[in-house]
C-alpha positions in Angstrom: 12.4 -11.8 -14.6 14.5 -8.7 -13.8 17.1 -8.2 -11.2 18.9 -5.4 -9.4 22.7 -5.4 -9.1 23.5 -3.3 -6.0 26.9 -2.2 -4.8 26.4 -1.1 -1.2 28.3 0.9 1.3 27.8 4.3 -0.3 26.3 7.3 1.6 23.5 8.9 -0.3 22.8 12.6 -0.4 20.1 14.8 -1.9 16.3 15.3 -2.3 13.7 12.8 -3.3 10.0 13.2 -4.0 7.6 10.5 -3.0 5.2 9.1 -5.6 1.5 9.2 -5.2 0.0 6.7 -2.8 -0.4 3.2 -4.3 -3.0 2.1 -1.9 -5.1 5.2 -2.5 -4.7 4.9 -6.3 -6.3 1.4 -6.5 -9.6 2.5 -4.9 -9.7 6.1 -6.4 -9.3 4.8 -9.9 -11.9 2.1 -9.3 -14.3 4.9 -8.1 -14.5 6.4 -11.6 -16.8 3.5 -12.5 -19.5 5.1 -10.3 -20.3 7.9 -12.8 -20.7 8.5 -16.5 -19.1 11.9 -16.2 -15.4 12.8 -16.5 -13.1 12.3 -13.5 -9.6 13.8 -13.4 -7.0 12.3 -11.0 -3.5 13.7 -10.5 -0.4 12.4 -8.7 -1.0 8.9 -10.0 2.1 6.7 -9.5 3.5 5.0 -12.6 3.8 1.6 -11.0 3.0 -1.9 -12.2 -0.2 -2.5 -10.2 -1.7 0.9 -10.9 -1.0 0.8 -14.6 -2.5 -2.7 -14.8 -5.7 -1.4 -13.1 -5.9 1.5 -15.5 -5.5 -0.9 -18.5 -8.1 -3.2 -17.0 -10.8 -0.5 -16.7 -9.9 0.6 -20.2 -10.6 -2.9 -21.4 -13.9 -2.6 -19.6 -14.9 0.4 -21.7 -13.8 3.4 -19.7 -12.3 6.2 -21.8 -8.8 6.8 -20.4 -6.7 9.8 -21.4 -3.2 10.6 -20.1 -2.9 14.4 -20.0 0.4 14.6 -18.2 3.0 12.3 -16.6 0.9 11.8 -13.4 -2.6 13.0 -14.5 -5.3 11.1 -16.2 -9.0 11.7 -17.1 -11.5 8.8 -17.0 -15.0 8.6 -18.3 -17.0 5.5 -17.7 -19.9 6.5 -20.0 -20.0 3.1 -21.7 -19.1 0.0 -19.6 -19.0 -3.4 -21.3 -20.2 -5.8 -18.6 -19.7 -8.8 -21.0 -16.0 -8.2 -20.8 -16.2 -9.5 -17.1 -16.9 -13.0 -18.5 -14.0 -13.0 -20.9 -10.9 -15.2 -20.4 -8.9 -12.0 -20.8 -10.5 -10.4 -17.8 -10.2 -13.6 -15.7 -6.5 -13.7 -16.4 -5.7 -10.1 -15.9 -8.0 -9.7 -12.9 -6.5 -12.7 -11.2 -3.0 -11.3 -11.6 -3.9 -8.1 -9.8 -5.2 -8.0 -6.2 -6.5 -4.4 -6.7 -9.0 -5.7 -9.2 -11.3 -6.6 -6.3 -11.9 -2.8 -5.9 -14.1 -2.6 -9.0 -16.8 -4.8 -7.4 -18.3 -2.0 -5.3 -18.7 0.5 -8.1 -20.0 -2.0 -10.6 -22.5 -3.4 -8.1 -23.6 0.0 -7.1 -24.1 1.4 -10.6 -25.0 -1.7 -12.6 -26.2 -4.2 -10.0 -23.8 -6.9 -11.2 -20.1 -7.8 -10.9 -17.8 -10.6 -11.6 -14.3 -11.0 -10.2 -11.7 -13.7 -10.3 -10.0 -14.7 -7.0 -7.4 -11.9 -6.8 -3.7 -12.4 -6.7 -1.0 -10.1 -5.3 1.6 -10.6 -2.5 2.3 -14.0 -1.0 2.2 -12.6 2.6 -0.4 -15.0 4.1 -4.1 -15.3 4.1 -6.0 -12.4 2.7 -9.7 -13.4 2.5 -12.3 -11.4 0.7 -15.0 -12.2 3.2 -15.2 -8.7 4.6 -16.0 -7.4 1.1 -18.6 -10.0 0.3 -20.3 -10.0 3.7 -20.6 -6.2 3.4 -22.3 -6.5 0.0 -24.6 -9.1 1.5 -25.7 -6.7 4.2 -26.6 -4.3 1.4 -28.8 -6.9 -0.2 -26.4 -8.5 -2.7 -26.0 -12.2 -3.3 -22.8 -13.9 -4.4 -21.9 -17.2 -6.0 -18.4 -18.7 -5.6 -17.5 -20.8 -8.6 -14.7 -22.8 -7.0 -13.5 -24.7 -10.0 -13.2 -21.5 -12.0 -11.9 -19.5 -9.0 -14.4 -16.9 -9.9 -17.1 -14.8 -8.0 -20.4 -13.6 -9.3 -22.2 -10.9 -7.3 -25.8 -9.8 -7.9 -27.2 -6.6 -6.4 -30.0 -5.1 -8.4 -31.7 -3.4 -5.5 -29.0 -2.4 -3.0 -30.4 -1.0 0.2 -28.7 0.8 3.1 -28.0 -1.2 6.2 -26.2 -1.1 9.6 -23.2 -3.4 9.6 -20.2 -4.3 11.7 -17.1 -5.3 9.7 -15.4 -8.4 11.1 -12.0 -6.6 10.5 -11.2 -2.9 9.8 -10.1 -3.8 6.3 -9.0 -0.8 4.2 -10.0 -2.3 0.9 -13.2 -3.9 2.4 -14.3 -0.5 3.8 -13.6 1.2 0.5 -15.5 -1.4 -1.6 -18.5 -1.4 0.7 -18.4 2.4 0.9 -18.5 2.7 -2.9 -21.4 0.2 -3.1 -23.4 2.1 -0.5 -23.2 5.5 -2.2 -25.9 4.7 -4.7 -27.9 2.3 -2.5 -31.4 3.2 -1.3 -31.4 4.6 2.2 -28.8 5.0 4.9 -25.8 2.8 5.6 -23.7 2.8 8.8 -20.4 1.0 8.8 -19.0 0.2 12.2 -15.3 -0.8 12.7 -14.6 0.9 9.4 -11.0 1.6 8.4 -10.0 5.2 8.9 -6.7 5.4 7.0 -5.9 8.5 5.0 -6.7 6.5 1.9 -10.3 6.0 3.1 -10.5 9.7 4.1 -9.4 10.6 0.6 -11.9 8.3 -1.0 -14.7 9.8 1.1 -13.7 13.3 0.2 -13.6 12.4 -3.5 -17.0 10.7 -3.4 -18.5 13.7 -1.6 -17.1 16.0 -4.3 -19.0 13.8 -6.8 -22.2 14.3 -4.9 -22.2 11.5 -2.3 -23.3 12.1 1.3 -20.8 10.6 3.6 -20.2 11.6 7.2 -17.9 10.4 10.0 -14.8 10.8 7.8 -11.7 10.0 9.8 -13.5 7.9 12.4 -14.3 4.1 12.5 -18.0 4.8 12.1 -19.1 6.0 8.6 -22.6 7.0 7.6 -23.6 7.0 3.9 -26.9 8.4 2.7 -27.5 6.9 -0.7 -28.0 9.2 -3.7 -29.5 8.7 -7.2 -26.3 9.4 -9.2 -22.8 10.8 -8.9 -21.0 13.4 -11.1 -17.5 14.1 -12.2 -14.7 15.7 -10.1 -11.0 16.5 -9.9 -9.0 14.7 -7.3 -5.3 14.9 -6.3 -3.8 11.9 -4.4 -1.7 12.0 -1.3 2.1 11.2 -1.4 2.7 7.5 -0.5 3.4 7.3 3.2 4.9 3.8 2.8 7.5 5.2 0.4 8.2 8.1 2.8 8.7 5.6 5.6 10.9 3.5 3.4 13.1 6.5 2.6 13.4 7.4 6.3 14.7 3.8 7.0 17.0 3.9 3.9 18.6 7.2 5.1 19.2 5.8 8.6 20.5 2.4 7.5 23.0 3.9 5.0 24.1 6.8 7.2 22.9 9.2 4.5 21.6 12.8 4.3 18.3 12.7 2.5 15.5 15.2 2.3 12.1 13.8 1.5 10.0 16.5 -0.2 6.3 17.3 0.0 5.4 14.6 2.5 1.9 15.8 3.6 3.1 15.3 7.1 -0.4 15.5 8.8 -1.3 12.4 6.9 1.6 10.3 8.1 0.1 9.6 11.5 2.6 8.0 13.9 5.1 6.9 11.2 7.7 9.6 12.0 7.3 9.0 15.8 8.0 5.3 15.5 11.2 5.9 13.5 12.2 8.5 16.1 11.7 5.8 18.8 14.4 3.8 16.9 16.7 6.7 17.5 16.5 8.3 14.0 16.8 12.1 14.0 14.7 14.0 11.6 14.1 17.7 10.8 10.7 18.9 9.8 11.1 21.8 7.3 7.7 22.9 6.2 6.2 19.9 4.6 9.6 18.2 4.0 11.5 15.7 6.2 15.3 15.8 6.4 17.1 12.8 7.7 20.7 13.9 8.4 23.8 11.7 8.6 23.9 9.7 11.9 27.0 7.6 12.7 24.8 5.9 15.3 21.2 5.7 16.2 20.0 4.1 19.4 16.7 2.3 19.9 14.9 3.5 23.0 14.0 1.0 25.8 10.8 0.9 27.8 10.7 2.7 31.2 11.5 -0.5 33.0 14.5 -1.2 30.8 12.9 -3.9 28.7 13.3 -3.8 24.9 11.0 -1.9 22.6 8.3 -3.7 20.7 7.3 -2.4 17.3 3.9 -3.8 16.4 1.7 -3.1 13.4 -2.0 -2.3 13.9 -5.1 -0.6 12.7 -4.7 3.1 11.8 -3.5 5.3 13.4 -1.2 2.5 14.7 2.0 1.7 12.8 1.1 0.4 9.4 2.0 -3.3 8.6 3.4 -2.1 5.2 6.4 -0.6 7.1 7.2 -3.5 9.4 9.7 -5.0 7.0 11.4 -1.6 6.6 11.5 -1.1 10.4 13.1 -4.5 10.8 15.9 -3.9 8.3 16.5 -0.4 9.7 16.9 -1.9 13.2 19.8 -4.2 12.0 22.1 -1.1 11.8 20.9 0.5 15.1 22.3 0.3 18.6 20.1 -1.8 20.8 17.5 -4.5 20.3 13.9 -4.5 19.3 11.0 -7.0 19.1 9.2 -6.7 15.7 5.7 -8.1 15.9 3.9 -8.4 12.6 0.5 -9.7 13.8 -1.6 -9.0 10.7 0.1 -11.4 8.2 1.8 -14.6 9.0 4.3 -14.8 6.1 5.7 -11.3 5.9 8.8 -12.0 8.1 10.1 -15.0 6.3 12.4 -12.8 4.2 14.6 -12.3 7.3 16.5 -15.5 6.3 18.2 -13.3 3.6 19.1 -10.7 6.2 20.6 -13.4 8.4 22.7 -14.6 5.5 23.9 -11.0 5.1 25.1 -11.1 8.7 22.2 -9.5 10.5 21.6 -10.7 14.1 17.9 -11.7 14.0 16.0 -14.4 15.9 12.8 -15.4 14.1 10.6 -16.5 17.0 7.6 -17.5 15.0 5.8 -16.4 11.8 4.8 -13.2 13.5 7.7 -12.1 15.7 11.4 -11.5 15.3 14.0 -10.1 17.7 16.6 -7.8 16.0 19.9 -7.2 17.8 21.3 -4.1 16.2 25.0 -4.1 15.2 25.5 -0.3 15.7 27.3 -0.5 12.3 30.2 -2.5 14.0 29.5 -5.6 11.9 28.7 -4.7 8.3 26.1 -6.5 6.3 27.6 -8.4 3.3 26.3 -8.6 -0.2 24.5 -11.8 -1.3 22.1 -13.0 -4.0 18.4 -13.0 -3.0 14.9 -12.9 -4.4 12.0 -10.6 -3.5 8.9 -12.4 -2.2 6.6 -9.3 -2.0 6.6 -5.6 -2.5 7.7 -4.5 1.0 10.2 -7.3 1.6 11.7 -6.4 -1.7 12.3 -2.7 -0.8 13.7 -3.8 2.6 16.1 -6.1 0.8 17.1 -3.1 -1.4 17.8 -1.0 1.8 19.9 -3.9 3.2 21.8 -4.2 0.0 22.6 -0.5 -0.1 23.8 -0.6 3.5 25.9 -3.7 2.9 29.6 -4.0 1.9 30.0 -5.6 -1.5 27.7 -6.5 -4.3 24.1 -7.9 -3.9 21.8 -9.2 -6.6 18.0 -9.0 -6.0 15.9 -11.1 -8.3 12.2 -11.0 -8.9 12.2 -7.2 -8.8 8.8 -7.1 -10.6 7.5 -7.3 -7.0 9.3 -4.0 -6.1 8.1 -2.4 -9.3 4.5 -3.2 -8.3 4.8 -0.6 -5.5 7.8 1.7 -6.2 8.0 3.9 -9.3 11.4 4.0 -11.0 13.0 3.3 -7.6 16.4 2.5 -9.1 16.5 5.7 -11.1 15.4 7.9 -8.3 18.0 6.4 -5.9 20.8 6.6 -8.5 20.0 10.4 -8.6 21.1 10.7 -5.0 24.2 8.5 -5.2 23.0 4.8 -5.1 24.9 2.3 -7.2 22.1 0.2 -8.7 21.9 -1.5 -12.1 18.7 -2.9 -13.5 19.3 -6.2 -15.3 16.6 -7.5 -17.7 
């Protein structure tokens, strides 16, 4: 396993360009299985999870060509369904939570899919029921082979249906959406996720010949078509990385300009950081975070402390809760962080407490952060990343701290952030990657 050695306490300065959106990439790349024609996708991030998915669909028979650093063409003219039963697929699919996204396209086009129970972050329960119940509504059946930790899904004659998702799952919505594009008749999905990732997928599918309406709302209508064609698609910048850079700039008292942010797609992310007292300048499609010796968390009208809570889009994304928490440790004032979607995502705060942060972990979902206003500096320690977002939050804390920190298990960070150490070194960070 790799590690980062981080010498903190330095102010950073310069421009940084966000990578393509990880969460969009996993579903967009899976969608190439819906057609035998060529699909070109640009702004693909070179991160571990995405590269694993590209390799996986290549093993499945998709012709993959890298035509530039961030652009690939895919042609799923020949798909080897027998590969789904191989031990190689079971091993690789189980190691990648994004592998679940290939079910909808395979089911829609070929009427059959297999998938191992997916892996990924250890952030609490992440059931696949929303996906499977959606496929059932379209007429599919599934068999859970518990001993092999494997699912078999049959769907030779998918038919459109009205359905209400039990949760507004982004991946569940995307999977069901892709399955419905080639189903017979009309599908209506109530309580659908409406994140920019889903909007992007809908736009891509429509450019391939799908008939999807209600884009951007929580009610999607899909009129099934006989086949889909090729297309060209460019992915959005990663809004989680943009939010991470905002928090990084504030916590380290740095002057960072984040380029090409696609600001209309960020929703309330900038506003939530502004409520934490962080100044930002919007310059065209760029966001500049200037040096701030102090940033003050606002209070509610009655004087009680602010609550930052994650929620369904357009509410604050759960993927930035960890970043908001570590950013608050350097602020003036207090805040209640409420992570209600996942019950294990706040356990990394033990490391921040060891660094000297004033945090009260109330329960698995809530923590009170008492900001130090930089009067008490964090101190460097040794720690280990449990998941992608906690990992980058630890990196922010280490860069803000006095002294040297070691972050182990950085493979988790590499799953979501492309060459993060190299890009941060370019603006003044002291980070060494240790194999």
